[in-house]
N, C-alpha and C positions, 0 to 999 in steps of 0.2 A: 504493500500500500504506500502510495506517495502522498505525503502530508504537505498541504499547500496553504500558504498565507496569501490572501488577496489584499492588495493595496491600491485603492482608488477612491477619489474624493466624492464620487457620485454613488449614492446608495442603490439607485436603480441599476447601474452598471454592475455593481458588486453582486446584486441579487441575480442578475442575468448570467453572470459568469459562474456563480455558485450553482445555479440550476444546470447550466451547460456542463460544467465539470462533474457535477454529481451524476450525470448520465453515463459516466465511464467508471466501471467497477474498481479500477486500480487507483482512483483518486479519492482523497479525503480532505475537504476544505476545513481546516482545523481552527482558523482564525481570520479576522478581517481588520483592516486599519484604513483610516481616511486620509492619512498622510505619512510621511517618512518617519517622523519621531515616534508615532504610534506603532508603526511597523517594527521599529527597533525594540520598543517595550514588549511587544507581543513575542518576538523572537526570544528575548531574554526570559520572559515569564514562562514560556513553554519549555525552554532549555532547563530552567530551574525545576520544573515538574518532571523532568526526564522524558519529555515528549517533544523532541526537537523538530523543527520545520525542515522539510526536505527541499522545497522550492518556494521562492518568493515570486509571485506574479505581480509585477510593479508597473503602475502608470508613471508617466513622466511629469505631467503638469498637475499640481494638486492644490490650487487656490493659494491661501496664505501660508500653508504649512510647508514643511521641508519637502522639496521636490524629489522626483525619482532619481535623478543623478546624485544629489547629495546623500540620499538615503542609501543608494547602492554602494557608494564609496564607504560610508560608515559601516554598513553590513559586511562588506567584503573585508573590512579591517578587523572583524571580530575573530577571536581565537578559533572557533569552530563555525565558520561562515557558511550558510546555505547558499546555493547558487541563486542568482537573481535573473529572472527572465522578464525583460521589458515588454509590456503590452500597451501600445499607445496608438494614437491616430496620426502621429507626426512621423514623416519619413525624410526629413531634411538631413543633409550631411552633418550639420551642426549637432542635431539631436543624436544621430547615430554614433558619431565619433565621440561625443561626450559620454554617452552610455557605455560604449566599449572601453574607453579610457578609465571609467570609474570601476570597471570590473564586471560588467554585466555578462552573463553566460550566453545570452541570446537576445534577439530583438524581433518582436512580432507586431503586426498591425491588427487593430481591433476588428477590422472587417474580414479577417482571415476565416476560412471555413473551420468549424469545430474540430475536424479531424487533423487539420494542420496545427492548431493550437495544442491538441492532445499530443501529437508527435513531438512538438517543441518542448512541452513540459517533461515528457519522458526523456528526451535527449538531455535537458538541463539536469534532471535528477541523476542521470548516468554520467554526469561530468563532461558532456559533449556540448558543442556550440550549436545553437539553433537560430537560424536567420530566416526571416520571411523572404520569399523569392525576390520581391521588389527591393528589399534592403540589400540582399546579396548582390543583386544586379548593380545597385548604386556603388557599393564598395568595389566591385570588380571594374566598374566603369572608371573609377578613380585610378585604378591600377593600369588599366589598358589604354585609357584615353591618352593620345600623344600630347594633347594640350596640357600645360602645367596646371595642376589642381591646387586650390588653396590649401595651405597647411592648417592643422587644427588651431594653431595660434592665430593665423590670419583670419580664419573663420570667426574666432572669438572676437577679434577686433572689428570685423564687419558687423557682427551682432551688436556691439556697443555703438558703432556708427548709426545703426538703425534706431537706437534709442534717442538720438539727437545729441549725444555728448560731444563736447569739443575735445581737441587733441590732449589738452592738459588733464581733463577729467579721465580720458581713456588711459593715459599714461599712469595715473594714480590707481585706477582699477586693476590694471594689468601689471603693476609694479615694475614699470619700465620708464625710460626717459622719453620726453617729447620727441627728441631726435630719432629714437628707435621707432616711435609711432609713425613718424613721417617716412622712415625707410620702409616700414611694413606697407604703408599706403601706396608707395611707388610700386612695390611688387604686386600688390593687390590690383591696382589699376591696370598694370601690364597684363596680368593673368586674365582679367575679366574683359580686357579690350575697351576700357573706359578712361575718362580723364578727370572725373570729379566724384565727390562723395555721393551725391544723389544718384548718379548713374551706377555707381558701384553697388549701392543698396538695391536698386531696381534690378540690376543684372543678377545679383546673388539671390534675390527673391524669386525671380523668374526661373532660375536654374535649380530651385529648391535646395540651395546651399544653406539658406537661413529661412526662418519663418516670415521675416519681414516685419515692418512696423506694426504694432498692435492697433 
């Protein structure tokens, strides 16, 4: 039996996932949480009871609480960390790379067929990587595309650009100098084929590198 913790800020979504996963005899949804900090508490509580979680099914964006990336990083730093499988609606490069770098074992989209999610949970529980076909295609595209792709650091900078921050504020957020920000921008503009901030944000959004301005 694979013991699952559901983490999503929408009760209706959690109820739907619980019902779907409950249709598979090898799964047992043992707990739920509405955000990252709650997930960490549930993992610790269950471990104390001698009933550890086998897989965490984690959303990315969760309102005002700790988001999925932050929670994944915290969970994976635990002494006996369960694998974290991201289940989200977002398929941008920024989201995928952030989740992978945080230690996620897999990345699935919420519109995936139940059998695909089932296989992903099984793979994560077995210590394997599970990627939605669309996500795998985006990652492979970054590898195969002869055009230079934005690095994770450059994507982070473009995300900050999209919030309207000036270079000085971006430098503070990223713990780098303003000169380094400007150097990154030169490389970003070159890779995206643009010559200004607005065009860079538009191009990155259109290519699903970032989500774009809210």
